[in-house]
Structures are given as C-alpha cells and as structure tokens.
C-alpha positions in Angstrom: -26.3 -11.5 -12.9 -24.8 -13.7 -15.6 -21.7 -12.9 -17.6 -23.9 -11.9 -20.5 -26.0 -9.8 -18.1 -23.0 -7.9 -16.9 -21.8 -7.5 -20.5 -25.1 -6.0 -21.5 -25.0 -3.7 -18.5 -21.5 -2.6 -19.4 -22.5 -2.0 -23.0 -25.4 0.2 -21.8 -23.0 2.0 -19.6 -20.7 2.8 -22.5 -23.6 4.1 -24.5 -24.8 6.4 -21.7 -21.3 7.8 -21.2 -21.3 8.9 -24.9 -24.8 10.3 -24.7 -24.2 12.4 -21.5 -20.9 14.1 -21.6 -20.1 15.9 -18.3 -21.4 12.9 -16.2 -19.4 10.2 -14.5 -21.2 6.9 -14.9 -20.7 3.8 -12.7 -22.5 0.6 -11.8 -23.2 0.6 -8.0 -25.2 -2.1 -6.3 -26.6 -3.3 -9.7 -27.8 0.2 -10.8 -26.3 2.5 -13.4 -25.5 5.7 -11.5 -24.7 9.1 -13.3 -23.3 12.1 -11.5 -22.7 15.5 -13.0 -19.2 16.8 -12.8 -18.9 20.1 -11.0 -15.9 22.5 -11.2 -14.9 21.8 -7.6 -14.9 18.1 -8.3 -12.6 18.5 -11.3 -10.4 21.0 -9.6 -9.9 18.7 -6.6 -9.0 15.8 -8.8 -6.5 17.9 -10.8 -4.8 19.3 -7.7 -4.5 15.9 -5.9 -3.3 14.3 -9.2 -0.6 16.9 -9.6 0.5 16.4 -6.0 0.6 12.6 -6.1 2.1 12.3 -9.5 5.4 13.9 -8.4 5.7 11.7 -5.3 4.9 8.2 -6.7 7.7 5.7 -7.3 8.3 5.2 -11.1 6.6 1.8 -11.1 3.3 3.4 -10.2 0.8 5.6 -12.2 -2.4 7.4 -11.7 -5.7 6.7 -13.6 -9.0 8.5 -13.4 -12.6 7.5 -14.3 -11.7 4.1 -15.8 -13.7 1.1 -14.8 -12.8 -1.4 -12.1 -15.3 -4.3 -11.8 -15.6 -5.6 -8.3 -18.4 -8.1 -9.0 -21.4 -8.3 -11.3 -23.2 -5.5 -9.5 -20.4 -3.1 -8.8 -18.1 -1.5 -11.3 -16.5 1.7 -9.9 -14.8 4.4 -11.8 -12.6 6.0 -9.1 -11.7 9.7 -9.3 -8.1 8.7 -8.8 -6.6 5.3 -8.5 -2.9 4.3 -8.3 -2.1 1.2 -10.3 1.2 -0.3 -11.7 2.6 1.9 -14.4 3.0 -1.2 -16.6 -0.8 -1.8 -16.5 -1.6 1.9 -17.0 0.6 1.9 -20.2 -1.9 -0.6 -21.7 -4.3 2.4 -21.9 -7.4 0.3 -21.3 -10.9 1.4 -20.2 -11.3 -1.5 -17.8 -8.8 -2.8 -15.3 -8.9 -5.5 -12.6 -9.7 -4.0 -9.2 -6.9 -6.0 -7.6 -4.4 -3.6 -9.3 -5.4 -0.6 -7.2 -2.9 0.3 -4.4 -4.4 3.6 -3.3 -7.8 5.2 -4.3 -9.4 8.6 -3.8 -12.9 9.7 -4.4 -14.2 13.3 -4.4 -17.6 13.7 -2.8 -20.5 15.3 -4.7 -24.0 15.9 -3.4 -25.2 12.8 -5.1 -22.3 10.5 -4.1 -22.2 11.0 -0.3 -23.6 7.5 0.6 -21.5 5.7 -2.1 -18.3 7.4 -1.2 -18.6 7.1 2.6 -20.5 3.8 3.0 -20.6 1.6 -0.2 -17.1 2.0 -1.7 -15.1 1.7 1.5 -16.4 -1.9 2.0 -15.5 -2.9 -1.5 -12.1 -1.2 -1.6 -11.2 -2.7 1.8 -12.4 -6.1 0.8 -9.9 -6.0 -2.1 -7.1 -5.1 0.2 -6.6 -1.6 -1.2 -4.2 -0.1 1.5 -5.4 3.5 1.5 -8.7 5.2 0.6 -9.0 8.9 0.7 -12.4 10.7 0.6 -11.9 14.3 -0.4 -15.0 16.3 0.6 -15.3 19.8 -0.8 -18.9 19.9 0.7 -17.5 19.7 4.2 -14.0 21.0 3.7 -12.2 17.9 4.9 -10.5 14.7 3.9 -11.2 11.3 5.4 -8.3 8.9 5.3 -9.0 5.2 5.7 -6.4 2.5 6.1 -5.9 -1.1 7.5 -8.3 -2.9 5.1 -10.3 -5.9 6.3 -13.0 -8.0 4.7 -15.8 -5.8 6.0 -14.2 -2.3 5.8 -11.3 -0.2 7.0 -10.1 -0.5 10.6 -8.4 2.9 10.6 -10.1 6.3 9.9 -9.2 9.9 10.5 -11.1 13.1 9.5 -8.8 16.0 8.8 -10.1 19.5 8.0 -8.7 21.1 4.9 -5.8 23.4 5.8 -2.7 21.6 7.1 -0.6 19.2 4.9 -1.8 15.6 5.2 0.8 12.8 5.0 -0.5 9.4 4.0 1.8 6.6 5.1 1.2 4.1 2.3 2.9 1.0 0.9 4.0 3.4 -1.9 5.9 5.6 0.6 4.8 8.7 2.5 2.6 10.9 0.2 1.8 14.5 1.2 -1.2 16.4 0.1 -1.5 20.2 0.6 -5.1 20.2 1.7 -5.1 24.0 2.1 -5.1 24.3 -1.7 -8.2 22.1 -2.2 -11.4 23.9 -3.1 -14.3 24.1 -0.6 -17.9 24.6 -1.7 -19.0 28.0 -0.4 -22.1 26.3 1.0 -19.9 24.1 3.2 -19.7 26.7 5.9 -23.5 26.5 6.2 -23.3 22.7 6.6 -20.7 22.7 9.3 
C-alpha cells in the first residue's frame, strides 16, 4: 500500500469511528475492523487502568484506543498502552508504535484471533516488553514477555483470582485479577 493509500484508509477509518459510536475501529492485516464495546470490556479497561496508573513511574502514562501504526496494513488501537508521559501530553490521536513499553488488550468474541495470534507477533517484533491479554470470556489473563522478531518467548495463563505481578522494565506492576469481570457464559466455555 502506498503512502497515499494508507492515508486514504486512515481517513476512512476516522469517518467510520464518527459514524459508529460504541465501536472500536482498527486496521488489521489491511482490513478495517470494527468491534462493539461491551460493558465487561469497558469495565476491565477501567479497573486495569486504575490499578496501573497508581503504580507507574511519573515518566510514564496510559493511553487507550489511540492509533499506533505498525506498517501499511496494521494500525492497532490498544485497549491500554503505556507510553512516555511526555508523548501522552501531546494529546495526539496517532503515536509511533515504538513508544509502547507495555500493552494490554481485552478479548471480545470478535477479537480472539487478533488478540491471541496477530497482535502478539507485531507487539513482540517492536520490542514491547510485556503484553497482557485480559480475557473475560475465559476468566484469565495471559502474560507474554521476552519479545523476539517472531513473537514472545515467555507466556503464562493465570486464572482470574489471585493478584498478578508483572515484572516489567517499568518495575513490578500488580493487578488484582479477582476484581476483573468475567462473562457469565465463561463458565460454560471452560
């Protein structure tokens, strides 16, 4: 895709976001993807945001649902990304992907493949130290670390309940997973 091609795609993306409130819109593998936002999705983001915000060093800040272009065919809008506070203060809608130090995605029924397969490859290839997949559908969090060019070398699956400590370049960050919402249908999927 040419520069003008990606500019046109981004322009279309911006129009779609305005036309469909309540949807998160991204460019994934060259396609515009829209996902409805559900209450458990938003509640998970809010709780994790509140927990992380109090633990981050002052030089770091959280952003949500802003665009991070990875290449011409992939522009992700992470549910939570930790970037330098100086960059966050610019209040932009698009940031370079190389700014992200830690990223978290909340799984929805429509995003399972993207969150578990597509995004880890891209996040790891950019050297993002920690990737968290918060899954209210299954009631667990997947932590990924040790990024390489083709994906993360480390991966743990932790059921919601106990506190989770993430050993990151930002320091040790603790998430109270017992407070995260679980889809009532998750018990049926286990």
